[in-house]
C-alpha positions as CSV (number, residue, x, y, z in Angstrom):
1,M,18.1,17.9,18.2
2,T,20.8,17.3,20.9
3,L,22.4,15.7,17.5
4,V,21.7,18.2,15.6
5,H,23.3,21.2,18.2
6,A,26.2,18.6,18.8
7,R,27.0,18.4,14.2
8,Y,26.3,22.6,14.6
9,Q,29.2,23.2,17.1
10,I,31.9,20.5,16.0
11,L,31.1,22.3,12.3
12,Q,31.3,26.0,14.1
13,T,35.0,24.8,15.9
14,I,36.4,22.9,12.5
15,R,35.8,26.0,10.4
16,I,38.4,27.3,12.0
17,P,40.9,25.1,11.7
18,V,43.3,27.0,14.1
19,A,41.0,26.6,16.7
20,V,41.7,22.6,17.1
21,I,45.1,22.8,16.1
22,G,45.6,25.4,19.1
23,S,44.0,22.6,21.3
24,A,46.1,20.1,20.4
25,F,49.1,22.0,20.4
26,F,50.2,22.9,23.6
27,P,50.0,19.2,24.9
28,A,51.8,17.7,21.8
29,A,54.5,20.2,22.1
30,S,55.1,19.1,26.0
31,M,55.7,15.6,24.9
32,L,58.2,16.8,22.5
33,F,59.9,19.5,24.3
34,F,59.5,17.6,28.7
35,V,58.3,13.4,28.1
36,V,60.2,12.2,25.0
37,P,63.7,13.7,25.9
38,A,63.5,12.7,29.5
39,T,62.3,8.9,29.3
40,G,65.2,7.1,27.8
41,D,64.6,3.3,28.1
42,D,61.6,3.6,31.0
43,P,58.1,2.4,29.0
44,A,56.8,2.3,32.7
45,G,57.7,5.9,33.5
46,A,57.0,7.0,29.7
47,T,53.6,5.4,30.0
48,Y,52.5,7.1,32.7
49,A,54.0,10.2,31.2
50,T,51.8,10.0,28.4
51,A,48.8,9.4,30.7
52,S,50.1,13.2,32.7
53,M,50.0,14.9,29.3
54,V,46.9,12.9,28.6
55,V,45.1,14.4,31.1
56,F,46.7,17.8,31.0
57,A,45.3,17.5,27.3
58,A,41.8,17.2,28.6
59,M,42.2,20.0,30.9
60,I,43.3,22.4,28.3
61,S,40.2,21.5,25.7
62,N,37.3,21.3,28.1
63,L,38.8,24.6,29.8
64,F,39.5,26.8,26.8
65,G,36.1,24.2,25.2
66,H,33.8,25.7,27.3
67,G,34.7,28.4,29.1
68,V,35.8,30.6,26.4
69,G,33.1,28.8,24.3
70,V,30.3,29.2,26.5
71,A,31.2,32.8,26.6
72,E,31.4,33.6,23.4
73,D,28.5,31.4,22.2
74,R,26.6,34.0,24.6
75,A,27.7,37.3,23.4
76,Q,26.4,36.1,20.0
77,P,22.3,37.0,18.6
78,W,21.3,33.0,17.5
79,D,22.1,31.8,21.5
80,P,19.3,33.6,22.5
81,Y,17.0,33.2,20.4
82,T,17.9,29.3,20.9
83,R,16.4,30.0,24.4
84,T,13.1,30.9,23.2
85,L,12.6,27.5,20.9
86,P,9.9,25.2,22.4
87,V,12.8,22.6,23.0
88,G,14.1,23.8,25.8
89,P,17.9,24.2,26.3
90,G,18.4,20.6,27.3
91,P,19.3,19.6,23.4
92,K,21.7,23.0,22.7
93,F,23.8,22.5,26.9
94,G,23.6,17.8,25.6
95,G,25.6,19.4,21.7
96,R,27.5,21.3,23.9
97,L,29.4,18.5,26.0
98,I,29.2,16.1,22.7
99,S,30.8,18.2,21.0
100,G,33.4,18.8,23.2
101,L,33.5,15.6,23.9
102,V,34.9,15.2,20.0
103,M,36.7,17.8,20.6
104,M,38.6,16.6,23.2
105,L,39.2,13.3,22.0
106,V,40.5,15.3,18.7
107,S,43.3,17.3,20.2
108,L,44.5,13.3,22.6
109,A,45.4,12.2,19.2
110,P,48.3,13.8,18.8
111,V,50.0,13.1,22.0
112,V,49.2,9.5,22.1
113,V,50.9,9.1,18.2
114,I,53.8,10.5,19.5
115,A,54.1,8.6,22.8
116,A,53.7,5.5,20.5
117,V,56.5,6.7,18.0
118,A,58.8,8.6,19.7
119,T,59.2,6.6,23.2
120,P,58.9,3.6,25.0
121,A,55.7,3.6,26.4
122,R,53.5,0.8,25.8
123,V,50.1,-0.4,27.1
124,T,47.7,-3.1,26.5
125,V,44.5,-3.6,24.4
126,A,42.8,-3.6,27.2
127,G,44.8,-1.2,29.2
128,F,44.0,1.8,26.4
129,A,40.3,0.8,26.4
130,A,40.2,1.7,29.8
131,A,42.0,5.0,29.3
132,V,39.8,6.0,27.2
133,A,36.7,5.5,29.4
134,V,38.9,6.9,32.3
135,V,39.7,10.3,30.3
136,V,35.8,11.0,29.9
137,L,35.2,10.4,33.0
138,V,38.1,12.4,34.8
139,S,36.8,15.6,32.1
140,L,34.0,15.7,33.9
141,P,35.2,18.5,36.8
142,F,37.2,20.7,34.1
143,T,34.0,20.9,32.0
144,L,32.0,21.6,35.1
145,M,34.4,24.1,35.4
146,G,34.4,25.8,31.8
147,L,31.4,25.8,31.7
148,T,30.7,27.8,35.1
149,I,33.4,30.0,33.9
150,G,31.9,30.9,31.0
151,Y,27.9,31.6,32.1
152,L,29.5,33.5,34.6
153,L,31.9,35.6,32.4
154,P,32.2,36.9,29.3
155,T,34.7,36.6,26.7
156,K,37.9,38.3,27.4
157,A,37.2,37.8,31.0
158,A,36.6,34.2,30.6
159,L,39.5,33.8,28.4
160,A,41.5,35.8,31.4
161,V,40.4,33.5,33.8
162,V,40.6,30.2,32.5
163,Q,44.7,30.7,31.4
164,I,45.1,31.8,35.0
165,V,43.7,28.7,36.7
166,F,44.8,26.1,33.9
167,F,48.5,25.6,35.2
168,P,48.7,26.7,39.1
169,I,45.4,23.6,39.0
170,A,47.9,21.2,36.7
171,F,51.1,21.5,38.0
172,A,49.5,21.5,42.2
173,G,48.1,18.3,41.0
174,G,52.0,16.7,40.0
175,L,51.2,16.7,36.2
176,L,54.5,17.8,35.3
177,S,56.1,15.0,37.6
178,A,56.2,11.4,37.3
179,P,54.5,9.4,40.2
180,G,56.2,10.3,43.6
181,K,58.6,12.3,41.7
182,A,56.7,15.7,42.5
183,P,57.9,18.7,45.2
184,G,58.0,18.0,49.0
185,F,55.0,20.2,48.6
186,I,53.2,19.1,45.2
187,E,53.0,16.0,47.0
188,T,50.8,17.9,50.4
189,I,48.7,19.2,48.2
190,A,48.7,17.3,45.3
191,P,45.5,14.8,46.4
192,Y,43.1,17.7,47.4
193,V,43.4,19.3,43.7
194,P,41.5,17.5,40.9
195,S,43.7,17.3,38.6
196,R,45.4,14.7,40.8
197,G,42.7,12.3,41.5
198,A,42.0,12.7,37.4
199,V,45.7,11.9,36.7
200,E,45.9,9.2,39.7
201,L,42.7,6.8,38.1
202,M,44.7,7.6,34.6
203,W,47.9,6.1,35.6
204,A,45.8,3.4,37.5
205,A,43.8,2.5,34.1
206,V,47.5,2.1,31.7
207,G,50.1,0.5,34.4
208,D,50.4,-1.4,37.7
209,F,49.3,2.1,39.7
210,T,46.8,2.3,43.5
211,P,44.7,5.5,43.3
212,N,45.1,7.1,46.8
213,T,42.0,7.0,48.7
214,T,42.1,10.6,49.2
215,S,42.8,12.4,45.6
216,V,39.4,10.1,45.0
217,V,37.2,11.4,47.4
218,A,38.8,15.3,46.4
219,F,38.5,14.6,43.4
220,V,34.5,13.1,43.4
221,L,33.7,16.4,45.4
222,W,35.0,18.8,43.2
223,S,33.1,17.2,40.7
224,A,30.0,17.3,43.0
225,G,31.0,21.2,44.2
226,L,31.3,22.0,40.3
227,A,28.3,20.6,39.0
228,G,26.5,22.6,42.0
229,L,28.2,25.9,40.1
230,A,27.3,25.2,36.8
231,L,23.9,24.4,37.5
232,I,23.5,27.7,39.8
233,A,25.8,29.6,36.6
234,H,23.1,28.5,33.8
235,R,20.3,29.3,35.9
236,R,21.3,32.3,36.5
237,D,22.7,33.7,33.2
238,E,18.9,32.8,32.0
239,G,17.5,34.4,34.3
240,R,19.4,37.8,33.3
241,R,17.7,36.7,29.6
242,F,14.9,36.7,30.7
243,R,14.2,39.5,33.1
């Protein structure tokens, strides 16, 4: 049943091509306009910049996909009907996570292709495999953040909140700068936002980089806290539906 729900969610998305294109456009455009001209002949710099854009794309995909997607689903008559089915909410919830993961990987493809064709970025086969595993891991807090927003807010409000939060989180985490090259105040606050821990784990997967302990601990704490908030938001929504 989980795979059935995942297939349904994926078909819903790809039947609106602009939704797929939109999730991939901004990270790809950022690669073309900011990363490609700036990397020159520096393979390490290009590789780290690509890893940053991968995390950036994962943030966008999960915040918009789950935040706005869940809010839109809640507004449809189909949603309360599925809650009455005897299988419970588990398969639908699992299907949403799987479909979100698939669409995230699709949105990452243009970033990787641009990096391979237009920059000197290089990574070993083992590094690429590690990066794929790590991007799934680092998408967790942004998935949970999206779910929290989607279960708490109606569609228009969810869209506004996602638009407001995603760029400051990316900027504060230093995703738009090379390792150690962000402005001083960004370097000070970066270890305490989830995007920093995420990008440092990606840098470690593709290059010779050692993550900051504070960044990794903060990433874990953010993930745990957002998991609790997502659960509370889901239960609150369930309770409101069945009053």
